[in-house]
DRENPA-3360 file (N, C-alpha, C; in nm, 2 decimals, always signed):
BEGIN
1 = MTAATPAA = -2.55/-2.55/+0.40/-2.59/-2.43/+0.49/-2.53/-2.43/+0.62 ~ -2.45/-2.33/+0.66/-2.39/-2.34/+0.79/-2.48/-2.27/+0.91 ~ -2.45/-2.35/+1.02/-2.53/-2.31/+1.14/-2.48/-2.17/+1.18 ~ -2.58/-2.08/+1.24/-2.55/-1.95/+1.26/-2.46/-1.96/+1.39 ~ -2.35/-1.88/+1.41/-2.27/-1.87/+1.52/-2.33/-1.78/+1.63 ~ -2.34/-1.84/+1.74/-2.40/-1.76/+1.86/-2.32/-1.63/+1.87 ~ -2.38/-1.52/+1.93/-2.31/-1.40/+1.94/-2.22/-1.42/+2.06 ~ -2.12/-1.36/+2.06/-2.00/-1.36/+2.17/-2.06/-1.29/+2.29;
9 = RPQLGPFT = -2.05/-1.34/+2.40/-2.08/-1.28/+2.52/-2.00/-1.17/+2.54 ~ -2.07/-1.05/+2.56/-1.98/-0.92/+2.60/-1.89/-0.93/+2.71 ~ -1.78/-0.89/+2.72/-1.70/-0.90/+2.84/-1.66/-0.75/+2.90 ~ -1.68/-0.74/+3.02/-1.66/-0.61/+3.08/-1.51/-0.58/+3.10 ~ -1.47/-0.45/+3.10/-1.34/-0.41/+3.14/-1.31/-0.44/+3.28 ~ -1.17/-0.44/+3.30/-1.12/-0.46/+3.45/-1.19/-0.36/+3.54 ~ -1.23/-0.41/+3.65/-1.30/-0.34/+3.76/-1.43/-0.27/+3.71 ~ -1.48/-0.30/+3.60/-1.61/-0.23/+3.56/-1.72/-0.26/+3.65;
17 = AESVFIRR = -1.74/-0.39/+3.67/-1.84/-0.46/+3.75/-1.81/-0.41/+3.91 ~ -1.71/-0.41/+3.96/-1.68/-0.37/+4.07/-1.73/-0.22/+4.11 ~ -1.69/-0.14/+4.01/-1.73/+0.02/+4.04/-1.87/+0.02/+4.02 ~ -1.95/-0.05/+3.94/-2.09/-0.05/+3.93/-2.16/-0.09/+4.08 ~ -2.10/-0.20/+4.12/-2.17/-0.26/+4.24/-2.12/-0.17/+4.36 ~ -2.00/-0.09/+4.36/-1.97/-0.01/+4.47/-2.07/+0.12/+4.47 ~ -2.10/+0.16/+4.34/-2.18/+0.28/+4.34/-2.32/+0.24/+4.38 ~ -2.37/+0.12/+4.35/-2.50/+0.07/+4.39/-2.50/+0.07/+4.54;
25 = SFLHSLRD = -2.40/+0.02/+4.61/-2.40/+0.00/+4.76/-2.41/+0.13/+4.82 ~ -2.34/+0.22/+4.75/-2.33/+0.35/+4.83/-2.47/+0.42/+4.81 ~ -2.54/+0.40/+4.71/-2.68/+0.45/+4.70/-2.76/+0.39/+4.79 ~ -2.75/+0.26/+4.81/-2.83/+0.20/+4.91/-2.81/+0.26/+5.06 ~ -2.68/+0.28/+5.09/-2.63/+0.33/+5.20/-2.69/+0.47/+5.24 ~ -2.70/+0.55/+5.15/-2.75/+0.68/+5.14/-2.91/+0.68/+5.17 ~ -2.98/+0.57/+5.12/-3.11/+0.56/+5.14/-3.15/+0.51/+5.27 ~ -3.04/+0.44/+5.34/-3.07/+0.36/+5.48/-2.98/+0.46/+5.57;
33 = GETLLMAI = -3.02/+0.57/+5.58/-2.95/+0.66/+5.68/-2.97/+0.61/+5.83 ~ -3.08/+0.54/+5.86/-3.09/+0.50/+6.01/-2.99/+0.40/+6.04 ~ -2.95/+0.30/+5.95/-2.86/+0.21/+5.98/-2.71/+0.28/+6.02 ~ -2.68/+0.37/+5.94/-2.55/+0.45/+5.96/-2.56/+0.51/+6.08 ~ -2.67/+0.59/+6.12/-2.68/+0.66/+6.24/-2.67/+0.58/+6.37 ~ -2.73/+0.44/+6.36/-2.72/+0.37/+6.48/-2.58/+0.31/+6.49 ~ -2.52/+0.29/+6.38/-2.38/+0.24/+6.38/-2.27/+0.34/+6.44 ~ -2.32/+0.48/+6.45/-2.24/+0.58/+6.52/-2.29/+0.59/+6.67;
41 = LLPVMLML = -2.43/+0.60/+6.67/-2.48/+0.64/+6.81/-2.46/+0.52/+6.91 ~ -2.46/+0.39/+6.88/-2.44/+0.29/+6.98/-2.30/+0.29/+7.02 ~ -2.19/+0.30/+6.95/-2.06/+0.30/+7.00/-2.05/+0.43/+7.09 ~ -2.11/+0.54/+7.05/-2.09/+0.66/+7.13/-2.16/+0.64/+7.25 ~ -2.28/+0.60/+7.26/-2.36/+0.58/+7.39/-2.26/+0.48/+7.48 ~ -2.20/+0.38/+7.42/-2.13/+0.27/+7.51/-2.01/+0.34/+7.56 ~ -1.94/+0.43/+7.48/-1.82/+0.49/+7.53/-1.87/+0.58/+7.64 ~ -1.97/+0.67/+7.63/-2.02/+0.74/+7.74/-2.06/+0.67/+7.86;
49 = LFTFVFGG = -2.13/+0.55/+7.85/-2.15/+0.47/+7.96/-2.03/+0.42/+8.03 ~ -1.93/+0.37/+7.95/-1.82/+0.31/+8.02/-1.73/+0.41/+8.08 ~ -1.72/+0.54/+8.03/-1.63/+0.63/+8.06/-1.70/+0.72/+8.19 ~ -1.83/+0.74/+8.18/-1.88/+0.81/+8.30/-1.96/+0.73/+8.40 ~ -2.00/+0.61/+8.36/-2.07/+0.53/+8.46/-1.98/+0.42/+8.54 ~ -1.92/+0.35/+8.44/-1.82/+0.25/+8.49/-1.69/+0.29/+8.52 ~ -1.63/+0.38/+8.44/-1.50/+0.43/+8.44/-1.44/+0.46/+8.57 ~ -1.51/+0.52/+8.66/-1.47/+0.55/+8.79/-1.44/+0.43/+8.88;
57 = AIDPSGDY = -1.52/+0.34/+8.87/-1.50/+0.22/+8.95/-1.38/+0.14/+8.88 ~ -1.37/+0.13/+8.75/-1.26/+0.04/+8.69/-1.12/+0.12/+8.72 ~ -1.12/+0.26/+8.68/-0.99/+0.34/+8.70/-1.03/+0.47/+8.77 ~ -1.01/+0.48/+8.89/-1.05/+0.60/+8.97/-0.96/+0.73/+8.92 ~ -0.85/+0.70/+8.86/-0.78/+0.82/+8.82/-0.83/+0.90/+8.71 ~ -0.93/+0.85/+8.65/-1.00/+0.93/+8.54/-0.94/+0.92/+8.43 ~ -0.85/+0.83/+8.40/-0.78/+0.80/+8.27/-0.84/+0.69/+8.20 ~ -0.95/+0.64/+8.23/-1.01/+0.52/+8.17/-1.04/+0.55/+8.02;
65 = VNYVVPGI = -1.09/+0.67/+7.98/-1.12/+0.69/+7.85/-1.01/+0.67/+7.75 ~ -0.89/+0.68/+7.80/-0.77/+0.66/+7.71/-0.76/+0.53/+7.69 ~ -0.80/+0.42/+7.78/-0.79/+0.29/+7.77/-0.89/+0.23/+7.68 ~ -1.03/+0.28/+7.69/-1.12/+0.22/+7.63/-1.16/+0.26/+7.50 ~ -1.11/+0.38/+7.45/-1.13/+0.41/+7.32/-1.10/+0.32/+7.20 ~ -0.98/+0.25/+7.20/-0.95/+0.16/+7.09/-1.06/+0.05/+7.08 ~ -1.10/+0.00/+7.20/-1.20/-0.11/+7.20/-1.34/-0.05/+7.15 ~ -1.38/+0.06/+7.17/-1.50/+0.13/+7.12/-1.49/+0.15/+6.97;
73 = ILLCAGFG = -1.37/+0.18/+6.92/-1.34/+0.21/+6.77/-1.38/+0.05/+6.70 ~ -1.32/-0.06/+6.75/-1.36/-0.18/+6.70/-1.51/-0.21/+6.73 ~ -1.57/-0.17/+6.82/-1.71/-0.19/+6.83/-1.78/-0.13/+6.74 ~ -1.74/+0.01/+6.70/-1.81/+0.08/+6.60/-1.80/+0.01/+6.46 ~ -1.67/-0.04/+6.43/-1.66/-0.11/+6.31/-1.74/-0.25/+6.30 ~ -1.76/-0.31/+6.41/-1.85/-0.43/+6.41/-2.00/-0.39/+6.38 ~ -2.05/-0.28/+6.45/-2.19/-0.25/+6.43/-2.21/-0.20/+6.28 ~ -2.12/-0.13/+6.22/-2.13/-0.09/+6.10/-2.12/-0.20/+6.00;
81 = ASSTATYV = -2.01/-0.29/+6.02/-1.99/-0.40/+5.92/-2.10/-0.51/+5.92 ~ -2.18/-0.51/+6.05/-2.29/-0.62/+6.04/-2.40/-0.60/+5.95 ~ -2.42/-0.46/+5.91/-2.53/-0.44/+5.82/-2.51/-0.50/+5.68 ~ -2.38/-0.53/+5.66/-2.35/-0.58/+5.53/-2.39/-0.73/+5.51 ~ -2.41/-0.79/+5.62/-2.47/-0.92/+5.61/-2.60/-0.92/+5.57 ~ -2.69/-0.82/+5.62/-2.83/-0.80/+5.60/-2.84/-0.76/+5.46 ~ -2.77/-0.66/+5.41/-2.77/-0.62/+5.27/-2.75/-0.73/+5.17 ~ -2.65/-0.81/+5.18/-2.62/-0.93/+5.10/-2.75/-1.03/+5.11;
89 = ARDLSTGI = -2.79/-1.08/+5.23/-2.90/-1.17/+5.22/-3.02/-1.10/+5.16 ~ -3.05/-0.97/+5.18/-3.18/-0.91/+5.12/-3.15/-0.93/+4.96 ~ -3.03/-0.91/+4.90/-3.01/-0.93/+4.76/-3.04/-1.07/+4.72 ~ -3.00/-1.17/+4.80/-3.04/-1.30/+4.77/-3.20/-1.33/+4.79 ~ -3.25/-1.28/+4.89/-3.39/-1.30/+4.90/-3.48/-1.24/+4.79 ~ -3.43/-1.12/+4.73/-3.52/-1.05/+4.65/-3.50/-1.10/+4.51 ~ -3.39/-1.20/+4.47/-3.38/-1.25/+4.36/-3.28/-1.17/+4.24 ~ -3.24/-1.06/+4.31/-3.14/-0.98/+4.22/-3.01/-1.06/+4.19;
97 = IDRFRTMP = -2.99/-1.15/+4.28/-2.86/-1.23/+4.26/-2.87/-1.30/+4.12 ~ -3.00/-1.36/+4.10/-3.03/-1.44/+3.97/-3.01/-1.36/+3.85 ~ -3.03/-1.24/+3.86/-3.03/-1.14/+3.76/-2.87/-1.11/+3.72 ~ -2.80/-1.11/+3.83/-2.65/-1.08/+3.82/-2.58/-1.19/+3.76 ~ -2.62/-1.31/+3.77/-2.56/-1.43/+3.74/-2.57/-1.43/+3.57 ~ -2.66/-1.37/+3.52/-2.68/-1.37/+3.37/-2.56/-1.28/+3.31 ~ -2.51/-1.19/+3.38/-2.42/-1.09/+3.34/-2.27/-1.17/+3.33 ~ -2.19/-1.10/+3.25/-2.06/-1.14/+3.24/-1.97/-1.09/+3.33;
105 = LHAGAVLT = -1.99/-1.12/+3.47/-1.93/-1.07/+3.59/-1.88/-1.19/+3.66 ~ -1.76/-1.18/+3.75/-1.73/-1.29/+3.83/-1.78/-1.27/+3.95 ~ -1.78/-1.40/+4.05/-1.86/-1.40/+4.17/-1.82/-1.29/+4.26 ~ -1.70/-1.26/+4.27/-1.66/-1.17/+4.38/-1.69/-1.02/+4.37 ~ -1.76/-0.98/+4.24/-1.78/-0.84/+4.22/-1.90/-0.78/+4.30 ~ -1.99/-0.86/+4.32/-2.11/-0.83/+4.41/-2.07/-0.80/+4.55 ~ -1.99/-0.90/+4.60/-1.94/-0.88/+4.74/-1.84/-0.77/+4.76 ~ -1.77/-0.73/+4.65/-1.68/-0.61/+4.65/-1.74/-0.50/+4.67;
113 = GHVVSSLV = -1.86/-0.47/+4.59/-1.93/-0.36/+4.61/-1.97/-0.34/+4.75 ~ -2.03/-0.44/+4.81/-2.08/-0.43/+4.95/-1.96/-0.39/+5.04 ~ -1.86/-0.48/+5.02/-1.74/-0.44/+5.12/-1.67/-0.31/+5.10 ~ -1.65/-0.25/+4.99/-1.59/-0.13/+4.98/-1.67/-0.01/+5.04 ~ -1.81/-0.01/+5.00/-1.89/+0.08/+5.05/-1.91/+0.07/+5.20 ~ -1.91/-0.05/+5.26/-1.90/-0.06/+5.40/-1.78/-0.01/+5.46 ~ -1.67/-0.03/+5.41/-1.54/+0.03/+5.45/-1.54/+0.17/+5.45 ~ -1.57/+0.26/+5.36/-1.59/+0.38/+5.34/-1.69/+0.44/+5.46;
121 = RNLLATGI = -1.81/+0.38/+5.47/-1.91/+0.42/+5.56/-1.86/+0.40/+5.70 ~ -1.79/+0.29/+5.73/-1.74/+0.27/+5.86/-1.62/+0.37/+5.90 ~ -1.54/+0.39/+5.81/-1.43/+0.48/+5.84/-1.50/+0.62/+5.87 ~ -1.60/+0.66/+5.81/-1.66/+0.79/+5.84/-1.72/+0.78/+5.98 ~ -1.79/+0.67/+6.01/-1.84/+0.65/+6.15/-1.74/+0.65/+6.26 ~ -1.63/+0.59/+6.23/-1.51/+0.58/+6.31/-1.45/+0.71/+6.35 ~ -1.43/+0.79/+6.23/-1.39/+0.92/+6.26/-1.48/+1.00/+6.34 ~ -1.61/+1.00/+6.34/-1.70/+1.06/+6.42/-1.69/+1.01/+6.57;
129 = VVGVALLV = -1.68/+0.88/+6.59/-1.67/+0.84/+6.72/-1.54/+0.88/+6.78 ~ -1.43/+0.89/+6.71/-1.31/+0.93/+6.77/-1.31/+1.10/+6.80 ~ -1.39/+1.16/+6.72/-1.40/+1.30/+6.75/-1.50/+1.33/+6.88 ~ -1.60/+1.23/+6.90/-1.66/+1.25/+7.04/-1.57/+1.21/+7.14 ~ -1.48/+1.11/+7.12/-1.39/+1.06/+7.22/-1.30/+1.18/+7.27 ~ -1.25/+1.26/+7.16/-1.16/+1.37/+7.20/-1.24/+1.47/+7.28 ~ -1.37/+1.50/+7.26/-1.46/+1.60/+7.33/-1.48/+1.56/+7.47 ~ -1.45/+1.42/+7.50/-1.49/+1.37/+7.64/-1.35/+1.35/+7.72;
137 = GFRPSAGV = -1.25/+1.38/+7.65/-1.13/+1.36/+7.74/-1.02/+1.27/+7.68 ~ -1.04/+1.20/+7.57/-0.94/+1.12/+7.50/-0.82/+1.20/+7.46 ~ -0.71/+1.17/+7.52/-0.59/+1.24/+7.49/-0.47/+1.14/+7.43 ~ -0.46/+1.11/+7.32/-0.37/+1.02/+7.26/-0.24/+1.08/+7.24 ~ -0.13/+1.02/+7.25/+0.00/+1.08/+7.24/+0.07/+1.05/+7.10 ~ -0.01/+1.00/+7.00/+0.06/+0.97/+6.89/+0.09/+1.08/+6.80 ~ +0.18/+1.06/+6.72/+0.23/+1.16/+6.61/+0.15/+1.12/+6.49 ~ +0.19/+1.20/+6.38/+0.13/+1.18/+6.25/+0.14/+1.04/+6.19;
145 = AEWIAAVG = +0.28/+0.98/+6.21/+0.30/+0.85/+6.16/+0.24/+0.74/+6.23 ~ +0.21/+0.77/+6.37/+0.14/+0.67/+6.45/-0.01/+0.66/+6.40 ~ -0.08/+0.79/+6.37/-0.20/+0.80/+6.36/-0.23/+0.74/+6.21 ~ -0.14/+0.75/+6.12/-0.16/+0.69/+5.99/-0.15/+0.54/+6.00 ~ -0.06/+0.49/+6.09/-0.05/+0.35/+6.10/-0.17/+0.30/+6.17 ~ -0.23/+0.35/+6.27/-0.34/+0.32/+6.34/-0.46/+0.32/+6.24 ~ -0.48/+0.43/+6.16/-0.58/+0.42/+6.06/-0.58/+0.30/+5.97 ~ -0.44/+0.27/+5.92/-0.44/+0.17/+5.84/-0.48/+0.02/+5.92;
153 = VIALYIFA = -0.45/+0.01/+6.03/-0.50/-0.11/+6.10/-0.63/-0.12/+6.13 ~ -0.69/+0.00/+6.17/-0.84/+0.01/+6.17/-0.91/-0.02/+6.02 ~ -0.86/+0.02/+5.91/-0.93/+0.00/+5.78/-0.90/-0.15/+5.75 ~ -0.79/-0.21/+5.78/-0.77/-0.35/+5.75/-0.86/-0.43/+5.83 ~ -0.90/-0.39/+5.96/-0.98/-0.49/+6.06/-1.13/-0.46/+5.99 ~ -1.16/-0.35/+5.95/-1.29/-0.30/+5.90/-1.32/-0.40/+5.77 ~ -1.21/-0.38/+5.68/-1.22/-0.46/+5.55/-1.24/-0.61/+5.58 ~ -1.16/-0.67/+5.67/-1.16/-0.82/+5.71/-1.30/-0.86/+5.76;
161 = ITYLFAAI = -1.35/-0.77/+5.87/-1.47/-0.82/+5.92/-1.60/-0.78/+5.84 ~ -1.57/-0.70/+5.75/-1.69/-0.67/+5.65/-1.70/-0.77/+5.57 ~ -1.59/-0.83/+5.50/-1.58/-0.95/+5.41/-1.64/-1.07/+5.49 ~ -1.62/-1.08/+5.61/-1.68/-1.19/+5.69/-1.82/-1.19/+5.69 ~ -1.87/-1.07/+5.73/-2.02/-1.04/+5.75/-2.08/-1.05/+5.59 ~ -2.02/-1.01/+5.48/-2.08/-1.05/+5.36/-2.09/-1.19/+5.32 ~ -2.00/-1.27/+5.36/-2.01/-1.42/+5.35/-2.12/-1.47/+5.44 ~ -2.14/-1.42/+5.56/-2.23/-1.47/+5.63/-2.37/-1.43/+5.58;
169 = GLAAGSPE = -2.38/-1.31/+5.50/-2.50/-1.29/+5.46/-2.55/-1.37/+5.35 ~ -2.45/-1.42/+5.28/-2.47/-1.53/+5.16/-2.50/-1.66/+5.23 ~ -2.45/-1.70/+5.34/-2.48/-1.83/+5.40/-2.62/-1.83/+5.47 ~ -2.66/-1.71/+5.52/-2.79/-1.71/+5.58/-2.90/-1.73/+5.49 ~ -3.01/-1.77/+5.56/-3.13/-1.81/+5.48/-3.23/-1.69/+5.46 ~ -3.20/-1.58/+5.53/-3.29/-1.46/+5.53/-3.22/-1.34/+5.59 ~ -3.26/-1.22/+5.54/-3.20/-1.09/+5.63/-3.20/-1.10/+5.77 ~ -3.32/-1.16/+5.84/-3.33/-1.18/+5.97/-3.22/-1.26/+6.03;
177 = AASGYGFI = -3.21/-1.37/+5.97/-3.11/-1.49/+6.00/-2.98/-1.42/+5.99 ~ -2.95/-1.34/+5.89/-2.80/-1.29/+5.88/-2.79/-1.19/+5.99 ~ -2.88/-1.12/+6.02/-2.86/-1.02/+6.14/-2.83/-1.10/+6.27 ~ -2.90/-1.21/+6.29/-2.88/-1.27/+6.42/-2.75/-1.35/+6.42 ~ -2.69/-1.41/+6.31/-2.57/-1.47/+6.30/-2.45/-1.36/+6.32 ~ -2.48/-1.26/+6.25/-2.39/-1.14/+6.27/-2.35/-1.10/+6.42 ~ -2.47/-1.07/+6.48/-2.47/-1.03/+6.61/-2.39/-1.11/+6.71 ~ -2.36/-1.23/+6.69/-2.28/-1.32/+6.77/-2.14/-1.26/+6.76;
185 = LLFLPYLS = -2.10/-1.22/+6.65/-1.95/-1.17/+6.64/-1.93/-1.02/+6.72 ~ -2.04/-0.98/+6.72/-2.03/-0.84/+6.79/-1.99/-0.84/+6.94 ~ -2.01/-0.97/+7.00/-1.97/-1.00/+7.14/-1.82/-1.02/+7.16 ~ -1.75/-1.04/+7.05/-1.59/-1.06/+7.06/-1.53/-0.94/+7.13 ~ -1.56/-0.82/+7.10/-1.47/-0.72/+7.18/-1.51/-0.72/+7.33 ~ -1.63/-0.77/+7.37/-1.65/-0.77/+7.52/-1.56/-0.90/+7.58 ~ -1.53/-0.98/+7.51/-1.44/-1.09/+7.55/-1.30/-1.08/+7.51 ~ -1.25/-0.95/+7.51/-1.11/-0.92/+7.50/-1.07/-0.81/+7.60;
193 = SAFVPLET = -0.96/-0.74/+7.56/-0.89/-0.64/+7.65/-0.95/-0.50/+7.62 ~ -1.06/-0.50/+7.55/-1.12/-0.38/+7.51/-1.16/-0.29/+7.64 ~ -1.21/-0.36/+7.73/-1.26/-0.28/+7.84/-1.19/-0.29/+7.97 ~ -1.11/-0.40/+8.00/-1.04/-0.44/+8.11/-0.92/-0.51/+8.07 ~ -0.80/-0.49/+8.15/-0.69/-0.57/+8.12/-0.71/-0.72/+8.13 ~ -0.63/-0.79/+8.05/-0.65/-0.94/+8.05/-0.61/-1.00/+8.19 ~ -0.53/-0.94/+8.27/-0.49/-0.99/+8.40/-0.61/-1.01/+8.49 ~ -0.71/-0.92/+8.46/-0.83/-0.91/+8.57/-0.93/-1.02/+8.54;
201 = LPEWLRWF = -0.91/-1.09/+8.43/-1.03/-1.19/+8.38/-0.99/-1.32/+8.45 ~ -1.09/-1.40/+8.47/-1.08/-1.55/+8.52/-0.98/-1.61/+8.43 ~ -0.89/-1.71/+8.48/-0.79/-1.78/+8.39/-0.85/-1.85/+8.26 ~ -0.97/-1.91/+8.30/-1.03/-1.99/+8.16/-1.07/-1.90/+8.06 ~ -1.11/-1.79/+8.11/-1.16/-1.68/+7.99/-1.03/-1.60/+7.94 ~ -0.94/-1.58/+8.04/-0.82/-1.50/+8.00/-0.73/-1.57/+7.87 ~ -0.74/-1.71/+7.85/-0.67/-1.77/+7.76/-0.75/-1.74/+7.63 ~ -0.89/-1.74/+7.61/-0.95/-1.71/+7.52/-0.94/-1.57/+7.47;
209 = AANQPVTP = -0.95/-1.48/+7.57/-0.94/-1.34/+7.52/-0.82/-1.30/+7.46 ~ -0.71/-1.38/+7.50/-0.56/-1.34/+7.46/-0.53/-1.40/+7.32 ~ -0.62/-1.50/+7.29/-0.59/-1.57/+7.16/-0.70/-1.54/+7.07 ~ -0.80/-1.46/+7.09/-0.89/-1.44/+6.98/-0.85/-1.32/+6.89 ~ -0.91/-1.30/+6.77/-0.86/-1.20/+6.67/-0.86/-1.07/+6.72 ~ -0.96/-1.02/+6.81/-1.00/-0.89/+6.83/-0.88/-0.83/+6.92 ~ -0.83/-0.90/+7.03/-0.74/-0.86/+7.12/-0.60/-0.79/+7.05 ~ -0.54/-0.87/+6.97/-0.41/-0.82/+6.91/-0.44/-0.69/+6.82;
217 = VIETIRSL = -0.57/-0.68/+6.76/-0.59/-0.55/+6.70/-0.62/-0.43/+6.79 ~ -0.70/-0.46/+6.89/-0.71/-0.34/+7.02/-0.57/-0.31/+7.06 ~ -0.49/-0.41/+7.09/-0.34/-0.37/+7.16/-0.27/-0.30/+7.07 ~ -0.28/-0.33/+6.94/-0.20/-0.26/+6.85/-0.23/-0.11/+6.83 ~ -0.37/-0.09/+6.82/-0.41/+0.04/+6.81/-0.39/+0.12/+6.92 ~ -0.41/+0.04/+7.05/-0.37/+0.12/+7.18/-0.23/+0.16/+7.18 ~ -0.14/+0.08/+7.13/+0.00/+0.08/+7.15/+0.03/+0.23/+7.05 ~ -0.01/+0.21/+6.94/+0.01/+0.33/+6.84/-0.05/+0.46/+6.89;
225 = LMGYPMGG = -0.17/+0.47/+6.95/-0.22/+0.58/+6.98/-0.18/+0.63/+7.13 ~ -0.14/+0.55/+7.21/-0.11/+0.58/+7.34/+0.04/+0.56/+7.38 ~ +0.12/+0.51/+7.29/+0.26/+0.49/+7.31/+0.29/+0.38/+7.41 ~ +0.19/+0.27/+7.42/+0.22/+0.15/+7.51/+0.32/+0.06/+7.44 ~ +0.39/-0.02/+7.50/+0.47/-0.13/+7.43/+0.39/-0.21/+7.34 ~ +0.43/-0.24/+7.21/+0.34/-0.31/+7.12/+0.38/-0.46/+7.14 ~ +0.51/-0.50/+7.15/+0.55/-0.64/+7.14/+0.51/-0.69/+7.01 ~ +0.45/-0.80/+7.01/+0.42/-0.90/+6.88/+0.28/-0.88/+6.85;
233 = SVWWALGW = +0.21/-0.78/+6.91/+0.07/-0.78/+6.88/+0.04/-0.73/+6.73 ~ +0.13/-0.64/+6.68/+0.09/-0.60/+6.55/+0.09/-0.70/+6.45 ~ +0.19/-0.82/+6.47/+0.20/-0.92/+6.37/+0.09/-1.02/+6.39 ~ +0.03/-1.04/+6.50/-0.08/-1.12/+6.52/-0.19/-1.05/+6.47 ~ -0.21/-0.92/+6.48/-0.33/-0.84/+6.42/-0.32/-0.85/+6.27 ~ -0.21/-0.83/+6.21/-0.21/-0.85/+6.05/-0.24/-0.98/+6.01 ~ -0.17/-1.07/+6.10/-0.20/-1.20/+6.06/-0.34/-1.26/+6.06 ~ -0.42/-1.23/+6.16/-0.55/-1.25/+6.19/-0.63/-1.18/+6.07;
241 = CTLIVAFS = -0.61/-1.05/+6.04/-0.70/-0.99/+5.94/-0.67/-1.05/+5.82 ~ -0.54/-1.09/+5.78/-0.51/-1.14/+5.65/-0.59/-1.28/+5.63 ~ -0.58/-1.34/+5.74/-0.65/-1.48/+5.73/-0.81/-1.47/+5.72 ~ -0.85/-1.38/+5.78/-0.99/-1.36/+5.78/-1.04/-1.31/+5.63 ~ -0.98/-1.21/+5.58/-0.99/-1.18/+5.46/-0.98/-1.29/+5.35 ~ -0.89/-1.38/+5.35/-0.86/-1.49/+5.27/-0.97/-1.59/+5.29 ~ -1.01/-1.62/+5.39/-1.13/-1.73/+5.43/-1.25/-1.67/+5.37 ~ -1.28/-1.53/+5.40/-1.40/-1.48/+5.37/-1.42/-1.47/+5.22;
249 = AWWGAWLF = -1.33/-1.42/+5.14/-1.31/-1.41/+5.01/-1.34/-1.55/+4.94 ~ -1.28/-1.65/+4.99/-1.30/-1.79/+4.93/-1.42/-1.84/+4.95 ~ -1.47/-1.82/+5.08/-1.61/-1.87/+5.13/-1.72/-1.79/+5.05 ~ -1.70/-1.66/+5.05/-1.81/-1.58/+4.98/-1.82/-1.61/+4.83 ~ -1.72/-1.63/+4.77/-1.71/-1.65/+4.62/-1.76/-1.80/+4.60 ~ -1.75/-1.89/+4.69/-1.80/-2.04/+4.68/-1.94/-2.03/+4.70 ~ -1.98/-1.95/+4.80/-2.14/-1.94/+4.84/-2.22/-1.87/+4.72 ~ -2.16/-1.78/+4.66/-2.22/-1.70/+4.56/-2.24/-1.79/+4.44;
257 = RRKAGRR = -2.13/-1.87/+4.40/-2.16/-1.96/+4.28/-2.25/-2.07/+4.32 ~ -2.25/-2.11/+4.44/-2.35/-2.23/+4.47/-2.50/-2.17/+4.48 ~ -2.53/-2.05/+4.55/-2.64/-2.01/+4.57/-2.71/-1.95/+4.44 ~ -2.61/-1.90/+4.35/-2.67/-1.84/+4.22/-2.68/-1.93/+4.11 ~ -2.63/-2.05/+4.15/-2.64/-2.17/+4.05/-2.53/-2.18/+3.94 ~ -2.42/-2.11/+3.98/-2.28/-2.08/+3.90/-2.21/-2.21/+3.92 ~ -2.17/-2.28/+3.84/-2.08/-2.41/+3.86/-1.94/-2.37/+3.78;
% end
């Protein structure tokens, strides 16, 4: 008498799992309108604050809004992406990840859903912020090609930082801890060339500001939109974003397997 052969585990088609989790994350975003609203309102309020309150002292010519908008765009991306850490940590704390691990899907599918949903959500928020900037005097000199390149750099940065926030959500012990850890990254634009030129910073801080990931991204966007000399900032921006994506994808997949019990 022969032993019964166990049923083969069903296999999903290419990108089937990713599409399911992307749809799931979109639905969660629609139900959490307050988070999206705050991701738009906070950068807009900061832009108005720096433009109309501090702008006159920083640049009496009234041209400060053209300088500050690229930094505000990255702030918008950071605020929006930070919610991804909370969403991922919430999935872990509710036990839904344990259910996912019983399915025939690879570890990256869950994170991909969160990341792609956040990317689309943050591009929408960034577009609204740029629209408000145009209303308050932002006057870029970019042509169509430069705008397309700038949007590409912004999308790559959002993708990179969102993947990093997703991995932080897996590493954190709770949604509250994920929110706290992610908040630290939101300070990086303040320690860059987002609001003031690097030459105005103290020497010890200038070195850090010039060599951290956010500064070359800001300088690249500023160069594309305002026609400033770009130099090597674009290569540093692309290099940093690629490195962050590679590290975050590896770290996130490792954490998913470890926390979900998949070896």
